Each structure stands twice: as C-alpha cells, then as structure tokens.
DOSE-244227 format. One record per residue (C-alpha): y, z, x. Coordinates in Angstrom, 3 decimals, decimal comma, padded with zeros to 6 digits, always signed. Layout:
BEGIN
PT        Y        Z        X
PT        Y        Z        X
...
//
This chain:
BEGIN
PT        Y        Z        X
PT -024,359 +002,289 -018,276
PT -023,286 +005,275 -016,284
PT -020,222 +005,411 -014,087
PT -022,495 +005,326 -011,016
PT -024,193 +002,147 -012,216
PT -020,809 +000,569 -012,978
PT -019,622 +001,379 -009,460
PT -022,809 +000,012 -007,893
PT -022,513 -003,229 -009,872
PT -018,864 -003,558 -008,892
PT -019,692 -003,042 -005,214
PT -022,436 -005,694 -005,391
PT -020,031 -008,114 -007,107
PT -017,371 -007,499 -004,443
PT -019,989 -008,008 -001,739
PT -020,934 -011,391 -003,191
PT -017,270 -012,405 -003,506
PT -016,204 -011,342 -000,025
PT -019,155 -011,594 +002,362
PT -018,497 -015,206 +003,412
PT -014,785 -014,614 +003,993
PT -015,418 -011,380 +005,881
PT -018,096 -012,924 +008,100
PT -015,827 -015,930 +008,771
PT -012,964 -013,661 +009,774
PT -015,151 -011,552 +012,059
PT -016,811 -014,612 +013,583
PT -013,464 -016,234 +014,396
PT -012,074 -012,988 +015,751
PT -014,978 -012,391 +018,125
PT -015,052 -015,972 +019,402
PT -018,124 -017,095 +017,492
PT -020,493 -014,499 +018,959
PT -023,001 -014,627 +016,096
PT -024,845 -011,426 +016,932
PT -021,620 -009,457 +017,247
PT -020,229 -011,006 +014,045
PT -023,361 -010,065 +012,121
PT -023,362 -006,521 +013,512
PT -019,683 -005,951 +012,739
PT -019,986 -007,420 +009,242
PT -022,990 -005,214 +008,524
PT -021,301 -002,091 +009,914
PT -018,167 -002,852 +007,875
PT -020,173 -003,082 +004,675
PT -022,128 +000,090 +005,458
PT -018,844 +001,935 +005,848
PT -017,482 +000,347 +002,672
PT -020,435 +001,413 +000,545
PT -020,328 +004,953 +001,945
PT -016,569 +005,292 +001,483
PT -016,331 +003,528 -001,883
PT -019,095 +005,646 -003,390
PT -017,095 +008,687 -002,351
PT -013,535 +007,577 -003,151
PT -013,847 +004,489 -005,338
PT -013,170 +000,826 -004,653
PT -009,715 +000,085 -003,201
PT -007,256 -002,150 -005,040
PT -007,676 -004,909 -002,448
PT -011,260 -004,724 -001,157
PT -011,001 -007,725 +001,200
PT -007,932 -006,220 +002,876
PT -009,815 -002,931 +003,310
PT -012,857 -004,748 +004,692
PT -010,905 -006,876 +007,187
PT -008,973 -003,837 +008,412
PT -012,198 -001,921 +009,008
PT -013,802 -004,949 +010,711
PT -010,754 -005,376 +012,944
PT -010,879 -001,699 +013,903
PT -014,590 -001,945 +014,711
PT -013,912 -004,973 +016,923
PT -011,014 -003,229 +018,656
PT -013,275 -000,278 +019,464
PT -016,048 -002,589 +020,636
PT -013,743 -004,533 +022,980
PT -012,149 -001,350 +024,318
PT -015,587 -000,046 +025,255
PT -016,562 -003,397 +026,710
PT -013,336 -003,585 +028,721
PT -013,906 -000,103 +030,092
PT -017,427 -001,088 +031,147
PT -016,129 -004,279 +032,780
PT -013,495 -002,350 +034,687
PT -016,119 +000,064 +035,971
PT -018,289 -002,708 +037,361
PT -018,110 -002,948 +041,125
PT -016,982 -005,898 +043,205
PT -020,565 -006,341 +044,431
PT -021,730 -006,880 +040,861
PT -019,125 -009,577 +040,359
PT -019,975 -011,286 +043,648
PT -023,712 -011,083 +042,966
PT -023,342 -013,104 +039,766
PT -020,729 -015,823 +040,414
PT -022,133 -018,059 +037,646
PT -021,456 -015,237 +035,161
PT -017,832 -014,920 +036,312
PT -016,512 -017,331 +033,665
PT -018,325 -015,431 +030,912
PT -016,979 -012,130 +032,240
PT -013,438 -013,508 +032,406
PT -013,732 -014,807 +028,855
PT -015,108 -011,501 +027,566
PT -012,395 -009,598 +029,420
PT -009,680 -011,806 +027,929
PT -011,166 -011,400 +024,437
PT -011,221 -007,650 +024,942
PT -007,606 -007,643 +026,104
PT -006,427 -009,729 +023,135
PT -008,351 -007,618 +020,641
PT -007,047 -004,437 +022,264
PT -003,474 -005,764 +022,153
PT -003,873 -006,774 +018,504
PT -005,071 -003,273 +017,755
PT -001,843 -001,864 +019,208
PT +000,349 -003,980 +016,918
PT +001,599 -002,782 +013,552
PT -000,805 -003,933 +010,820
PT +001,644 -006,453 +009,322
PT +002,188 -008,150 +012,693
PT -001,534 -008,279 +013,445
PT -002,206 -009,733 +009,987
PT +000,306 -012,565 +010,355
PT -001,087 -013,476 +013,801
PT -004,679 -013,365 +012,571
PT -003,873 -015,415 +009,468
PT -002,138 -018,120 +011,484
PT -004,258 -018,254 +014,641
PT -007,732 -017,048 +013,623
PT -007,872 -018,105 +009,986
PT -005,889 -021,348 +010,497
PT -003,702 -020,686 +007,466
PT -000,580 -022,768 +007,009
PT +002,853 -021,133 +006,864
PT +003,011 -021,825 +003,135
PT -000,308 -020,054 +002,532
PT +000,778 -017,019 +004,528
PT +004,140 -016,958 +002,746
PT +002,431 -017,066 -000,654
PT -000,003 -014,281 +000,222
PT +002,793 -012,095 +001,616
PT +005,275 -012,909 -001,147
PT +007,969 -014,081 +001,269
PT +009,547 -017,379 +002,314
PT +008,092 -019,645 +004,983
PT +011,175 -018,945 +007,073
PT +010,415 -015,218 +006,899
PT +006,837 -015,898 +008,022
PT +008,153 -017,926 +010,969
PT +010,346 -015,005 +012,026
PT +007,537 -012,487 +011,591
PT +005,158 -014,706 +013,548
PT +007,691 -015,106 +016,375
PT +008,270 -011,333 +016,593
PT +004,530 -010,649 +016,411
PT +003,874 -013,093 +019,261
PT +006,569 -011,449 +021,375
PT +005,094 -008,016 +020,734
PT +001,576 -009,297 +021,455
PT +002,799 -010,810 +024,733
PT +004,331 -007,458 +025,781
PT +001,125 -005,620 +024,867
PT -001,008 -008,127 +026,803
PT +001,261 -007,849 +029,841
PT +000,939 -004,063 +029,726
PT -002,843 -004,281 +029,443
PT -003,114 -006,827 +032,252
PT -000,888 -004,691 +034,486
PT -003,079 -001,690 +033,740
PT -006,340 -003,540 +034,398
PT -004,907 -005,243 +037,485
PT -003,940 -001,877 +038,910
PT -007,477 -000,546 +038,429
PT -009,164 -003,368 +040,286
//
C-alpha cells in the first residue's frame, strides 16, 4: 500500500471510531437541533479530511474534531446572535408565539459565544461536566489530575463563564 492509501484508511478508521462521539457532543452543545448537529458534524469532518491529508492526522483526533466543531458552533451562534440583534421590535411583536424560541436561541448563542471566549481548558471542563454529563472522576482521569483539582477548575471556569455572559448580556441589552 502507498502512504496515501495508508492515510486514507487511517482517516476512515478514525471516522468510524469517532463519529458517534462527535455527533453526540455537537448535538448536546447545540441543544438537540438535529439539522444543525448534522451540518456541523459534516463540516467538521470535511475540514478534518482536508487538513489531515495536508498535514497528517493529529495525535488526538477526537480532541481536534471537538475543537473544530466547537469553533464552528461559536461562529454559527455569533452570526445568529448578530442577526437576532438586528431584528426590529416590530418583528418581535409580530410573532409573539415565536418569542420563546427566539429567547432560547439567543441564550444558546450567548452561552456558546461565552464558551468561545474562555481558555480551551476551561471550556473543556465545563463541556465535559455539563454537556457530556461526565462525573468528576472521569474528568480527573482524562485530565490526569485529582478530583479536587477538577472541582477547582470547574469552579473557576464557571466564574469566568458567568463574567463573560454578563458582559455579553450587557452588550446585547445596550443594543436593544
């Protein structure tokens, strides 16, 4: 086999090993929006194949994939938030039954945006605990630290997330 064939087979094997976990992560992160989860998962894998053919497979493919998926979602929610902020008051009043959906989408966008502003290690611990429902012991094992260290990191990450959300909400409140 040639090196190209070896790489292609490795990429296919990684795809089979990681697709369920990646889709689950994306689905949880975007609140179960199936269409969005499928689109983001597909876009993540398209980028992976393009990049990995050029530079080779990273040491931790699932970490690479989840980082790319998270970045795609952050960009998506930033664009969505900008569009929501541009909508006029008449639009909101004309569709009162859609207000709850808009509020939910706006909150999802704000949380995703705030997560995107956090350092990667803080975002990862929050996502592992809250989105992936991992126990402290699981997170500690995967990070190679004690459960007590995870508790401290989670507390600091929550505080930072709260500050980021407050800043975002102040910004969006000022624009309304």
